[in-house]
N, C-alpha and C positions, 0 to 999 in steps of 0.2 A: 504494500500500500504506500503510494508516494506521500511524503509529508514534507513540510518546509517550515522555516522559522521566521519568515518575513523578508529574508534576503533574496538573493538571486534564485530564480526558479519557483518562487511562490505563485506567480500568475498561472503557469501551466498546471500546477498541482491543484489549485482551487477550481480551475476551469474543468479539469478532468472529473472532479467530484460533482460538478453540476450536470454532467452528462449532456444530453441533448438540449438542455435549457441554456447552456453556456454559449457565449459567442464572443468574437473579438472584432474590434474596429481598429483601423489603422490611421495614424495621424503623423503629420510632419511637425516636429517640435524642435526646440533649441537644444542641441547637445551640450555636454559639459564644457566643451571647448568653444562654444558659441556658434558652431556651424550646424545646419539642419541635419536631423537624423529622423529615420522612420521608427516609430514606436507603437506598441500595441496597448490598447486599453481593453480590459476584460469586463464582461458582463455576466453575472451569475443569474440574473433575471432582468426584466426591463428597467428596474429602478435600483439595482444593487451592482455598483461598479467596483472594479479592482484596478488600482494603480500600482504598478511595480516601479519604484524609483529607479532601479537599475536599467529599466527599459529606456528611460529618457536621459538620465544623468549618471549612469553607472560607469565604473572603471572600464567595463568592456566597450563603452562607447568612445573612449579616448583613443585616437590613432596611436599606433606604436611609436614610442619615443617622444610623445607630445604631452606627457603629464605636466600640468601647471597648477600646483596646489593653491597659488595665490588668486588666480582668476577663474578657476573652474566654477561653474554655476549650476544651481538647482532649478533654473527657470523652466526647463523642459518638463519636470515633474509637475510644476504648477500649471503648465499648459495642458497636460493630460487631465489634471484634476478639473480645470476649467471646462474642458471638453465634456467631461462626465456631468458636470452641473448643467451645462447648456443642453445636454441630451436628456435631462430629467431625472438624474440620479437623486435619490433621497437617502441613500446609504452608500458610503464609500469605504472600502478597505484599502489602506495605503501600506504597502510593504516597503520599508525604508532601508533595507540593507544594500550593500554593494555600491554606494555612491562614490563619485569622484570628487565631490565638492566639499569645501569647508567654509560655507558662506552663511551658516546659521539659518538656512532656509530663506535668506533674503530674496534670492532669485525666484523661488517658489511664490513668495508673497507678492512680488512685483507682477508676476504673470497673472495672478488672481485679481489685480487691481489695487494693491496697497501702494501707498506713496512712501518711499524711503528717500529722503532728501538730504542734501548737503547744506552748508552754511549759506549758499547763494540761492537755495530753493530748488536746485536742479536734482534730477534723479541720480543716485549714486551708480557707479560702475559695477561690473560683475565681480563675483567672488569675494573671498575674505578681504582682498585688497580694497574693494569697493566699500566695505564696512568701515574702513579707517576714516572715511570722509563723512560718515553718517552723523546727522545732528537731530533729525526728527523722523517720526514714523506715524502714519495714519492708516489704520486697517478698517476704518468704518465701512467703506464700500464692500470689503470682503465679508465682514461679519453679516452685513445685510443680505449679500448673495447666498450665504451659507445657511440662512435661517430656514429651518425645517429639514436640514440635511444632517445626518449622523455620520461622523467620520471616526473610524477606528484606525489607529496606527499600530501595525504589527511590528513589534520591536525584535531585533535579533541581538541587541545589546542593551545594557541597563546603565550606561555611563551618563554622568551629568554633563552639562554643557562646558564647564570650565575646569581649569586646574590640571593636576597631574593625571587624573583619571578622565579628563574631558576629551572633547572631540578632536582638538588639535594635537594634544600630546600623545594620545593613544593611536589615532588613526591617520593623522597628518603625514607621517613618514611613508605609509603605504600609498599615499596619493601624490608622492613626489616632493614633500616638504623637507627641506634641510632644517638643521637645528635652529638657525636664526629665523626661518620662516615659521616654524612651529611657535616660537615665542610671539612673533607678530600676529599670527592667526589667533592665538589665545587672547592676546590683548584686544584684537579687533572684535572678537566674540564677546569679551567682557564689556567693551564699549557699547556693543549692540544691546546687550542685556540691560545696561544702564539707561540707554535711550528708551527702550521698551518700558522700563519701570517708570521713568519720568513722564512719558507721554500716554501711557495706558493704565498706570497704577499696578501693573502685574509685576510684583517683585519676587514671586514664588517659583518662577518657571525654570530658572537656570539650574536649580538643584534637583529638579524632578528626575527620577530614574528614567533614562531613555531620552532626556533632553539633548544629549550629545550624539544621538543616533543620526547616521547619514550626514555627518558634518554639521550637526545642529538643526537639521530639519525637524527633529522631534520637538525642539524648542519652538520653532515657528508654528508647527501644527497645533501644539498645545495652546499657543497664543490665540488660535482661531477656535478653541473650544473642543479640539479633538481629544479623544480618549486614548491614552498610551497604554497598550496591553502587550503582554508577552506573546510574540508571534507564534511560537511553536504550539502553545496551548490553543490559541484561536484557530490555527489551521487544522490541528488535530480534531477539534470540534466540527469544523466545516466538512472534513472528509469522512467523518463517522468512525474514527479509530476505535472508540469504545465498543461499538457494535461488532467490529471485526474481532476484537480481542475475546469476545464471548465464545468464539468457536476456535480459538487458537490453543495450541499445546505448548508453544514456546515462542519467544520473540527475539529477533536479531535486529539491532538498530545502531544508531550513533547518538541521536538526540536524547538528552536526559528526560525530556517531557514524555517521550514514548516509554522509556524505562519506568518512570514513575507510575504511569497508567498500567503497565504490565504488572508492576508490583502490587497495585491495588486489586488487580484481578487474580493475584496469586500465581502468576506465571513466571517461570524462569526466564531470564533475559541476559543476552550477551551483547557486548559492544564490539564493533569492528572499527578500528582506527588505523591511520597510517603508522603511528608509533604508539606504544604503550609503555609508560614508565611506572614501575611498581605495581601494587595490587590494584584490581579494578575498583572504580568508585562504588560507594555503598549500594546504589540502586542496581548494580550489575552483578550477576553471578559469575560472569566470565568476561574477559577482555582478550580479543585476538588482534594482533597487529599484522598489517599487510607485510611488514618487513620480515616477520617470521613465517608467513604463509608460503613464500616462495624462496627457495635457496638462492640468495644472491641477486634476485631480480629487483629492479628499481620500481617501487610502487607507483611512481609518477608516470612511468612508461608502460606498465603492465597492469594498470588498475583493474580492468575488467576480469582478467583471468585470476588475479590474486584475490579479488573480492569473492569470486565463486569458490575458490579453494578455502578461504577463510570462513565463508558461510557453511560449507560442508563440515569443516572442523567444529564450528560452533554448534550447529544443529545436532551433530552426533553427540557431542558432550552434554548438551542440554537435555536431549530426549533420553539418553541413557541415564542421566541423573534423575529424571522424573519417574523412571520406572521403579 
């Protein structure tokens, strides 16, 4: 049973769960580097849309060798969300993992009609670099457009917006940020949070678990009244995992959410991972590493065959132990 945690791949997983009721629309939106990209918007039913951030603003949308942590924008994700609203969505699931941007969701907000202005009253530029010039924010138009629409943000991380566990420090390097750029981005996000507090009165958002998701898009979406929820749990509910577990004898997985549900059903559960250090986590009865599954084979180059071998090993061990 396919599952996901809000990151890359969430869209096809939830669409598969919808069966014949699911559909996809295609849109041209702004990619993370500012150039147009083609992105998919999912529909579980005529009023329930699914936006996968990585579709529009993901690392996979950045041309090879063109990472730019300072100017990468989340605007395309906002354009997808805007398309969903214009098409009549009253509920939207936003999966926020895999982004290339660290702009605090500023681009997303601008795409929805928010005003983020500098000292001269002009719109700020893209990315975290643009936030350095921010002096005022007005999200009134966006809040009015979202009235009557429920937005759920499927989180794959629980990081706050700022500091050593925040969006810039933890995820900036994988988006191409050097050490000095990480500092600049964190300072820009802190300034963004200060402007939001001054202009909207919302002083509680930066510390929310998940505010730092997708380069701070969790922060921006929370500002719009979205509910930040653990993505794995939400997706497991959508795909009907608990029903499937009622007829299972054993469970093989990676996500801890699946293991926790297996545990509640009294089922033995094995984890398969690229590497395993020490004893398996408490929710798992067994942990099998791909490194150990194939003698000398590189798991990154032989993932499919090694996953099959690891699954055979795990299933045999779990089912023998259950007898």
